[in-house]
N, C-alpha and C positions, 0 to 999 in steps of 0.2 A: 305122521300125516301122509295120506296117500297122494296128495297133489292139489294144485289149484285148478278149478274148472270154471269156465264161463259158460253159462246157459243163456242163450238168446231165444226167448220164448214169450209170446204175447199173451198166452193163456195163463192168468195169474194163479189159478188153482193148480194147474199142472206144474207150473214153475215151483210153487211152494212144495208140492208133493215130491218132485224130483230132488229139489234142494235138501229136503229133510232126509230122504232116503240115502242120497250120496253122502250127506253129512254124517249119518250114522255109520257109513262105511269108511269114514276117515278123511273124506275129501273136504276141502274148503271151497264152497260154491258161491260165486257171484252171479247175479242175474242182470239181464237187460231186456226190456220189452220190445225193442226194435232193432233193426239191422244197423242203422247209423249209430245209435248209442252203443251197440256192441262193438263196432269197429273202432269207435273213439276210445272205448275202454281197453281194447286190445292194444291200441297204440300207446297207451299210458302205462299199462301194467303187464307183467309177464304171467302167462297162464300155461299150464301143462297140456291142456286140451280144451276144445270148444265143442259144446253140444248145441247144434244149430237147427232151428225149425225152418222148414222149407217155405212155409207161408207166413209172412210177416206183414204188418200193416203199412210200413213205409217203403220197404224195398224187398225184393224177392231174395230168399235165402241163397239161391244160386249166384246172385250178384254179390252178396256178402262173401261167399266162398271165393268168387273170382277176385275181388279186391284184396281179400286176405292173402291169397296165394301169390299175388304180385309182390308181397312184402315179407311173408313169413311162411314157415313150414309147420306151424302149430297143428297138431293132429286135430281133425274135424270128424265128428260123428253127426251125421245129418238125420233129422227126424222128418218124416213125410207122411201126410195123411191122404195124399192123392191116390196112392195105390197104383200109380202108373210106372211101369218098368222104365219107360223112356226118361222120366224125371230122375230116377235113381242113376241111370247110366250117365246122363248129363252131369249130375252131381259128381260122380266118380271121375269123369273126364275133366271137370274143373278143379279137381284136387281133393275132394272129400276122401277120407280114409275108409269110411264105412257108413252104412245107413241103417236106420231102424224104422219100419213102418208103424204108424199109429193105428189102433191102440197097441201098447206094448206092456210087457211085464217089467216092473222095475228091476227084477233080477237079471233079465236079459240086457237091459240098458247097462247095468253095472258090469256084466261080463264082457260086453263089447267094448266098453270104455277102458276096462283094464287091459283088454287085448291090444288096443291101439297104443296104449301107453307102454306096454311091454315091448312092442315093436319099435318104439322110439328110443329105447335104451341101448347103450352099447353092451356088448357081451364079452368084454375083455379085450386086451390089446392084440392086434393082428396086423401083419404087414399089408400095405395097400395092394389091391389087385390091379395089375396093369395089362392092358391089351392095346398095343399101339399107342395112339394118342389119348385113349380112355384110361382114366385112373379112378378107382373106387376105394375110398378110405373108410374102412369099417369103424375105426375108432372115432373119427370126427364126423362120421356119417355124411361125407361129402362126395360129390361126383365132379370130376373135371374132364373136359375135352379140350385138347390143345392148351392146357393150363388154365382154361377159363371155367370157373365154377358154374355148375348147372343145378337147377332146383327140382327136387322130387319130393313127394309126400313121404311120410314114414313108411306107409304100406308099399309104395312104389320102390323105395330104396331097398326094403327088405326083399322084395320080389327080384330086383336086379341082382342083389347079392346072391340069392338062391340060384339064379341062372348062371351067374359068373363063377360061383364056386363049383358048379357042375358043368363047366364048359366042355362041349363035345358030347354031352349026354342029352338025349331027348327026354324032356320032362312033360308029363301029362298035366292038364289043368288041375286035376284032383291032387296030384303030388305037390304041385306048386303051392296050392292052398294049404296043404299040410305043412310044407316046409316053412312057410311064413306064419304058421299058426293062426291063420285067418278063420273066421267063423264060416261054416258051410253056408253057401248061398244057393238060391234056386238055379237049376241048370240053365234055364233060358236067359238068365240075367247076363251071362257071359262076362262077369266082372273081371276075370283075369285078362280077357281080350282087351277090355277097355283100358286097364292099367298098362298092359304091354304097349298099346298104341301110344299112350302118353309117354312112356319111357322112350320109345323109338323117336318121338318128336323131340326129345331132349338130347339123346346121345347119337342118333344116326345122322349122317351127312344128308341122306335122302330117305326120310321115313317111309316113302312109298316103295322104295327099293332097298330094304334093310340088308346090311351085311354083318351086323352084330347079333341081333336076335332074329333067328330064322323060324318061320312057321313050317312045321312038318304036318302036312295035311292028314287029318284023322288021328294024329298022335299027340300033338302039343307043340312045344317050342324047344329049340336048341340054341345055346349061346355059342357062337363060333370061336374056336380056339385061335385060329389064324386071322388077324385083322390088320387093316391098314397096310 
């Protein structure tokens, strides 16, 4: 069995189609027609990932994502019919791991879902990465600053690990997307920048003046070797 998926979607026909397709791929799919019902289901049962529609009848999908991220790091694939890059960027900032514009091909949904699930799995035992007060444990997929655990999405954790494992090396946005095995996104979307901003908010003393993840103008980002 590929895993348990919760689909929060108010379009009954689309929900049925997606459930059937993912079911044939080996997933166990549960559905909720509204954001509040979906959050209640997530509080009661464990799921491996959430497929979340942006436009819901009772509450905005962005609010659902915000409430979920306050309690859980369950991977989130957001569906949006608005076609507005700003909505997608806000979704990423709130903690969504990926997005898929409507209408979409079921095969692409499956590929993106599998990708965020792969990023959520450990890849064997490894010693924690330590940079001053920052500790990154790849086995438990946890991040601590001064001993206090901090929360990141699966994609953001993978991105932080890619940067930290290459400390001192300037990495382009394209290389970073390749290292975390993310799906190619439109260049204007600047998704890597959005995720880096979120990571900085979690691990930097002053996100506006970062000393751990440094921007190299016109080239990408570098994770500083010497910290604290």
